[in-house]
VOGU-3710 file (C-alpha; in Angstrom, 3 decimals, decimal comma):
1> mvheiwrldq> 20,831/-10,304/-27,238  21,442/-11,080/-30,862  18,370/-10,280/-33,059  18,785/-12,534/-36,253  15,958/-10,830/-38,201  17,856/-11,796/-41,403  17,067/-15,442/-40,955  14,478/-16,724/-43,539  13,057/-19,849/-41,886  9,571/-21,370/-41,477
11> artrsispen> 8,286/-18,809/-39,140  4,985/-17,307/-39,819  3,844/-13,896/-38,180  0,364/-13,851/-36,660  -1,350/-11,077/-34,602  -4,091/-11,005/-32,291  -6,285/-7,839/-31,551  -9,888/-6,956/-31,129  -9,733/-6,546/-34,984  -8,665/-10,216/-35,516
21> ptgapgaggr> -9,209/-11,866/-32,227  -7,955/-15,384/-33,305  -5,045/-14,064/-35,442  -6,419/-16,048/-38,371  -4,667/-15,335/-41,727  -6,670/-12,813/-43,747  -9,250/-12,195/-40,828  -8,312/-8,677/-39,744  -10,452/-5,731/-40,121  -13,707/-7,732/-40,898
31> avtgtgaaaa> -15,471/-6,722/-37,874  -19,047/-5,316/-38,245  -19,582/-4,513/-34,657  -17,369/-3,032/-32,029  -16,268/-0,111/-29,781  -15,492/1,791/-32,952  -18,810/0,993/-34,948  -20,309/4,537/-34,308  -17,409/6,299/-35,507  -17,007/4,299/-38,760
41> adlgvgwkvs> -20,736/4,495/-39,566  -20,002/6,412/-42,752  -17,185/4,314/-43,750  -18,112/0,635/-43,156  -16,161/-2,476/-42,718  -12,478/-2,275/-42,460  -12,303/1,060/-40,820  -11,498/0,637/-37,284  -14,804/-0,800/-36,351  -13,469/-2,827/-33,397
51> psvdlaagat> -10,227/-1,316/-31,821  -10,681/-2,208/-28,311  -12,934/-4,310/-25,760  -14,721/-2,937/-22,814  -13,772/-4,854/-19,760  -16,663/-4,722/-16,959  -15,935/-4,726/-13,544  -15,204/-8,055/-11,948  -14,802/-9,628/-15,641  -12,142/-11,446/-17,314
61> atladvigpg> -11,048/-10,915/-20,907  -9,217/-13,660/-22,887  -6,761/-11,784/-24,912  -5,162/-14,679/-26,736  -6,031/-18,360/-26,932  -3,857/-19,944/-29,699  -2,526/-23,449/-30,650  1,324/-23,861/-30,591  4,006/-24,232/-31,216  4,999/-20,310/-31,256
71> ivrhfwlttd> 6,869/-17,714/-29,494  5,193/-14,327/-28,484  7,417/-11,293/-29,528  5,499/-8,188/-28,782  2,581/-7,370/-26,573  1,070/-4,020/-26,520  -1,650/-2,657/-24,478  -3,186/0,501/-23,156  -6,214/1,206/-20,895  -7,249/3,703/-18,113
81> ravlqqltlr> -3,920/4,696/-16,643  -5,543/5,174/-13,200  -6,433/1,686/-12,700  -3,177/-0,474/-13,747  -2,844/-2,178/-10,480  -6,482/-3,065/-10,431  -6,025/-5,252/-13,680  -4,373/-8,687/-13,209  -2,635/-10,009/-16,174  -2,317/-13,836/-16,342
91> mywdhepepa> -0,507/-16,263/-18,978  -1,041/-19,961/-19,096  1,523/-22,143/-21,259  0,507/-25,656/-22,666  -2,638/-26,126/-20,864  -1,262/-25,956/-17,353  -4,222/-25,196/-14,906  -2,394/-22,334/-13,271  -0,706/-19,269/-14,748  2,839/-19,102/-14,951
101> veaplgaffc> 2,680/-15,256/-15,240  0,460/-13,636/-12,744  0,984/-9,952/-11,739  -0,811/-6,624/-11,694  -0,760/-5,206/-15,090  0,968/-2,116/-13,819  3,651/-4,101/-12,222  4,300/-6,186/-15,041  5,045/-2,859/-17,167  7,183/-1,448/-14,148
111> nawgelahvn> 4,258/1,092/-13,031  2,895/-0,122/-9,722  2,277/3,617/-8,604  -0,910/5,579/-9,613  1,361/8,119/-11,654  2,547/7,006/-15,035  6,336/6,287/-15,492  7,950/6,359/-18,878  10,305/3,254/-19,440  12,700/3,017/-22,121
121> semvvvapag> 14,150/-0,693/-21,927  14,862/-3,150/-24,203  12,372/-5,388/-22,604  9,707/-3,002/-21,475  8,698/0,350/-23,100  6,178/2,459/-21,603  5,466/5,471/-23,995  3,387/8,552/-23,807  0,612/8,597/-22,652  0,363/4,910/-21,476
131> glnsfwpmpf> 1,346/2,703/-24,111  2,569/-0,470/-22,584  4,968/-2,643/-24,625  6,479/-6,101/-23,589  9,244/-7,566/-25,690  9,883/-10,581/-23,532  10,126/-13,497/-25,861  7,337/-16,089/-24,632  7,541/-19,631/-25,951  4,895/-22,024/-25,860
141> raharitlhn> 4,857/-25,666/-27,476  1,049/-26,792/-27,448  -1,022/-23,890/-26,345  -1,046/-20,125/-24,991  -3,834/-18,575/-23,083  -3,529/-14,739/-21,841  -6,025/-13,107/-19,912  -6,829/-9,788/-18,104  -8,822/-9,511/-15,182  -10,635/-6,315/-13,988
151> ggdravpvyy> -10,741/-6,116/-10,218  -11,881/-2,712/-10,005  -15,318/-1,248/-9,592  -15,996/0,136/-13,144  -15,572/-0,767/-16,733  -12,522/0,132/-18,547  -11,681/0,084/-22,255  -8,592/-2,226/-23,252  -6,936/-1,621/-26,487  -4,274/-4,355/-27,212
161> qltyleqdvp> -2,199/-6,211/-29,986  -0,199/-9,403/-29,319  2,089/-10,597/-32,056  3,512/-14,004/-32,114  5,471/-16,350/-34,660  4,168/-19,501/-35,565  7,360/-21,718/-35,482  9,113/-24,672/-33,888  10,214/-23,860/-30,379  13,950/-25,125/-29,541
171> raagylharw> 14,163/-28,019/-27,147  16,054/-25,971/-24,798  13,671/-22,970/-24,495  12,081/-22,178/-21,218  8,672/-20,869/-20,333  8,404/-17,256/-19,204  7,310/-16,851/-15,455  6,573/-14,011/-13,290  5,485/-13,551/-9,730  4,353/-10,574/-7,769
181> rrraplgrpa> 5,069/-10,304/-4,212  3,928/-7,472/-1,667  4,362/-7,152/2,020  3,020/-3,762/3,751  4,339/-3,689/6,362  7,528/-5,835/5,876  7,876/-6,844/9,609  10,817/-8,590/11,080  13,208/-9,686/9,897  13,268/-6,975/7,296
191> vhavlddvpg> 13,844/-9,337/4,533  11,473/-9,607/1,388  11,063/-12,766/-0,435  11,322/-11,737/-4,052  11,128/-15,484/-5,131  10,723/-18,590/-3,162  12,437/-21,937/-4,048  11,606/-22,639/-7,910  13,012/-25,866/-9,503  15,430/-25,841/-12,230
201> pgryvgtyla> 16,744/-25,798/-14,908  16,128/-22,062/-15,425  17,597/-18,428/-15,962  16,351/-15,707/-13,848  16,133/-12,449/-16,059  14,439/-9,662/-14,318  13,411/-7,644/-11,094  11,075/-4,843/-10,575  10,929/-3,232/-7,103  8,326/-0,862/-5,728
211> itpnapgwwg> 8,974/0,396/-2,304  8,173/2,979/0,392  10,590/2,954/3,120  8,258/4,466/5,759  11,410/5,779/7,628  13,598/9,084/7,280  16,813/8,933/5,601  18,551/6,675/3,105  16,684/3,358/2,465  18,738/1,406/0,000
221> egelkfhldg> 21,513/-0,423/2,019  19,949/-3,850/1,469  21,406/-6,542/-0,309  19,815/-8,694/-3,084  20,731/-12,327/-2,564  20,482/-15,281/-5,147  20,484/-18,764/-3,403  21,293/-21,182/-6,154  21,175/-24,931/-6,362  20,938/-25,939/-2,678
231> dtefpticgt> 22,476/-22,903/-1,085  21,115/-22,642/2,403  21,854/-19,620/4,880  24,323/-18,108/2,731  23,938/-17,249/-1,093  26,073/-17,741/-4,174  25,324/-14,204/-5,384  25,129/-11,349/-2,933  25,017/-7,754/-3,991  26,553/-4,567/-2,369
241> gtedyfggaw> 23,500/-2,627/-1,996  19,984/-1,787/-3,599  20,772/1,126/-5,687  23,994/-0,803/-6,752  21,912/-3,833/-7,989  19,854/-1,556/-10,052  22,910/0,146/-11,519  23,069/3,296/-9,454  25,258/4,607/-6,801  25,612/6,740/-3,748
251> nfdldgryht> 21,765/6,624/-2,714  20,615/7,707/-6,282  20,812/11,374/-5,331  22,978/14,317/-6,558  22,904/17,980/-5,533  20,253/17,468/-3,152  17,570/15,355/-5,176  16,975/11,938/-6,657  17,887/11,432/-10,509  15,643/8,957/-12,202
261> ystpylglvq> 16,965/7,183/-15,429  15,922/4,476/-17,874  18,217/2,585/-19,813  18,158/-0,768/-21,935  18,733/-3,090/-18,884  18,229/-1,106/-15,603  16,496/2,011/-14,392  15,107/4,093/-11,602  11,834/5,329/-13,174  9,966/6,962/-10,371
271> alpadriycp> 11,029/8,762/-7,099  7,681/10,326/-5,981  7,572/13,228/-5,247  10,289/14,232/-7,394  11,329/17,452/-5,637  11,930/15,959/-2,148  14,605/13,576/-0,603  15,048/11,076/2,117  11,161/11,249/3,222  9,645/8,284/4,946
281> eqrfgmyrwh> 6,681/8,108/2,335  8,334/8,644/-0,869  7,593/6,021/-3,436  10,243/4,527/-5,706  10,015/2,069/-8,781  13,033/0,528/-10,450  14,076/-2,370/-12,578  16,910/-4,546/-13,524  16,877/-6,964/-16,641  19,364/-9,874/-16,617
291> vrdpicfdrg> 19,519/-10,108/-20,348  23,123/-9,648/-20,905  24,004/-11,388/-17,659  21,270/-14,014/-16,973  21,529/-15,804/-13,476  21,441/-19,602/-14,469  20,518/-22,250/-12,086  20,416/-25,942/-12,497  18,398/-27,556/-9,459  16,585/-24,431/-7,898
301> lrvtlqalgw> 16,543/-20,764/-7,142  15,667/-18,525/-4,152  15,717/-14,659/-4,203  15,634/-12,203/-1,244  15,947/-8,505/-0,673  16,881/-6,791/2,603  15,068/-3,733/3,418  17,834/-1,813/5,187  18,267/1,810/5,843  21,038/4,075/7,378
311> rdngrylple> 21,106/5,833/10,832  22,593/9,261/11,526  24,858/7,459/14,018  26,361/5,420/11,075  24,559/1,915/11,970  22,230/0,198/9,758  18,480/0,465/10,062  16,157/-2,547/9,236  12,997/-1,044/7,772  10,410/-3,081/9,514
321> qaevatlalw> 7,607/-0,672/8,420  8,495/-0,431/4,727  6,113/-1,498/1,959  7,938/-3,592/-0,403  6,700/-5,196/-3,804  8,510/-7,108/-6,303  7,962/-8,831/-9,707  10,311/-11,494/-10,404  10,819/-12,873/-13,935  12,452/-16,072/-15,060
331> yqhravtgrr> 12,604/-18,961/-17,580  11,916/-22,426/-16,479  12,361/-25,611/-18,469  8,729/-26,581/-17,487  5,726/-24,622/-17,080  5,721/-25,228/-13,288  3,850/-22,412/-11,249  4,836/-23,471/-7,779  3,097/-21,574/-4,771  0,749/-18,868/-5,950
341> hatlpi> 0,833/-15,434/-4,423  -1,949/-12,908/-4,215  -1,629/-10,146/-6,700  -2,479/-7,291/-4,409  -2,302/-3,779/-5,402  0,026/-1,357/-3,734
//
């Protein structure tokens, strides 16, 4: 990805946070009430009076509601790490009634399990001790609205900052979409639908996978398959195994243990617990960003993942009892949401 930061054009930077909820020029740091008002009592306006919002149980906060055209460039948020999967992130582009992005907050940042995983990639960074960062570009032409819903049973603090550029959006730019799918148990056949048929033109740009095999032994023989532009039974793109798709090899293990890694475009960020291997109830989290190698489609795309293990007798084992959840990310020419899927926590 080429970052032309040297270009001097007509773009203007705007940033939305509890200190400047609209992102308006010169409107930051003017709050007189907020979650930091008591701490700033001796200092007054301009001294971190409103650094966060309190999100009540069952409530939805609007993090951004802005007029376009523009491109979101950075989204940072932090909250109670224990409830990341109970918070649902939704993004609406250009007044569409349904969200183009809909996922648990944790899954959107490669953290679908209850223990924090640090991520060091180009598109998503999760830093100590729970700083969630997204660098996915998010173009919008007329309007952008981003919300966060608290599906838990208690209020949580939410600190956030969303930076976007007021600028013209190229005609060829697509809208970011994301969908979360979970099945537990997977059932028969042991094939997980990462993404149902979506219309083109578009580019598939990322997969996050969270899986518990619920069977002993190696669990990652399954292939990811990309059915492009009218493919029926057999796909155009077919991988050689789950760990291969995520950039690993030979079961992710070395010297009797799993080895996690996080790189700009792929990683195995969680193997829980870390000191065991080939156990049925272990939990795994991994990501693959197709930034350097986007999967381009013209008319349509469907993505599936086989949940496939390995028997001691040298035969494959379909993992029908597995818990499988994925986040699919893609850009689409129109902000079309298609069929919605429940954002259920793992």
